[in-house]
N, C-alpha and C positions, 0 to 999 in steps of 0.2 A: 650639311652641304652635299650636293650631288657629286658623284665621281666624274672625272674628265675622261673622255674617250679620245684616243689618238689614232689617226689613220694616215696612210700615205696616199696622196692624190696628185696626179700630174699638175704642175703649176698652172698651165693654161686652163685646164678643166676647173680647177679651184677658182681661178680669177673670174672665168665666165659664170660659174655657178653662183659666186658671191654677188656678182653684178645682177643676175636674174633675181636672186633672193631679195636684194635691196629693192628692185623694181616692183616686186609684189608685196613689199612690206614684211618680209620674213627674215629669219636669221639662220645661221648655220646650225645653231642648237635646235631650233624648231625642225629643221630638215632631218637632223640625226634622230631626234625623238620620234618624228613621224615615220622614219624608216624602221626604227626598232619596233614601233607599234604595229606597222604593217607585217613585219617578219613574225612577230609573236602571234598575230591573228591568222595570217595566211599560211604560215609555215613554209614560206618560200620567198625568194628575192623578188622585188618588183621588177617587172620587165617592160621595156619600152618597145612597142611593136610598130614598125612603119608599114604602111600599105605599099606593097610592091606594084610596079606597073601591071595593070591588068587585074589586080586583086580587087574584089568587091567586098566591101564591108556591109553587113546586113544590120539594120536597126532592130532593136527589140520592139515588141508590140507597144510597150510604154513609150519608148523613144519616138516611134512613128506617130503615136497619138499626140504626144507633146509637140512634135514638129508640125503636124497638121493643124493643131489648135493655134500655134503661133502664126502660121501662114494665113489662117483665116483672120486673125486679129490685125494683121498688117495689110491685108488686101484692100485695094481701092478699085472702084469701078472706072473703066476707061471709056470715053465716048466712042461711038462707032466710027466717027471721022475725026482724026487728030488735027486736020487742016494744018495750020502753021504753028500750032501751040507747042511750047517747049515742055519738056518733062516737068520742070519746076512749076510752070504755070498750071499744068494739069494736077500736079500733086497738091499745090496750094489750094486749088478749087476743091479738090476731094476732101482735104483736111478741113476746109472751111465748112463744107456740108456736114461732115461727120461730127464736128465739134461746135456747130452753130448754136446749139442750145446751152452751151456752157458760159456764154457771155453774160 
């Protein structure tokens, strides 16, 4: 049997953390094991960094390529004149054209 780890955590943090873990289908044990795995591999504590106002985060080359590919895959052509068409109507027409051959 695996040993038990005990830690002191503020009650509110524990309650919110358990709620989030449940919502993502995970457990406290999985969290603790993942934290230990991280510390063993990285030799440091995990850090949560928030972007401060004015701070710009730069995508890696791979992230930028993945984002560009995703944007190309969801792009639809828009007619030169929208007239009185709704977004939903234009979108439905574009999807109909894109996937017409699948019927």
